[in-house]
C-alpha angles and dihedrals in degrees: 000000000000103000123027118199124199120247112274117207150189120285138167121255109279093031131117138236133181120210124196132194118201117204135174130237087267096051103035119098122201088190105059138351134164151188123228134180138197126199121201111283093006135102122258112273129202109235104180144350133199127197133207096275093046096260111151142198132192139194109257095248093064101037111128092017106059128055125193119200140161142208110211092189093061097031091238133143122198138196118195111197120193134177091019121199132196088258088067091065113118148087112302124209132188120212134196142165137225105279090235089065105085114205114193115243093240091054093045092054094043098071102284109181107163095106125164097217133039132189121240092252131251126222121238117188123184116196125204 
């Protein structure tokens, strides 16, 4: 297993969850990592991306509510989700590259999705 995601969960609307994604030195990218989600019957959607210097970008629907962060020392990627709504329900995936694969910052923050490694997915369910 190359990326291990934390267990998601079920929360009420307005609640919060924090997801983590544990990588190894071989599967952690300091250059670009991201979080994606897929709701039933819908296409995968990129939720957030984070570049080498910690710059971030989010899909409009989560701006102001979600925060992506990383800890290079522990090879861990995080997604803090606040004020959750039913529209946030779905399977969440983290994604990384080999660290030797440099992704330019502009590309990383422009919706890059050609990642080498993907987490197994963790279910997030938001109840009304």
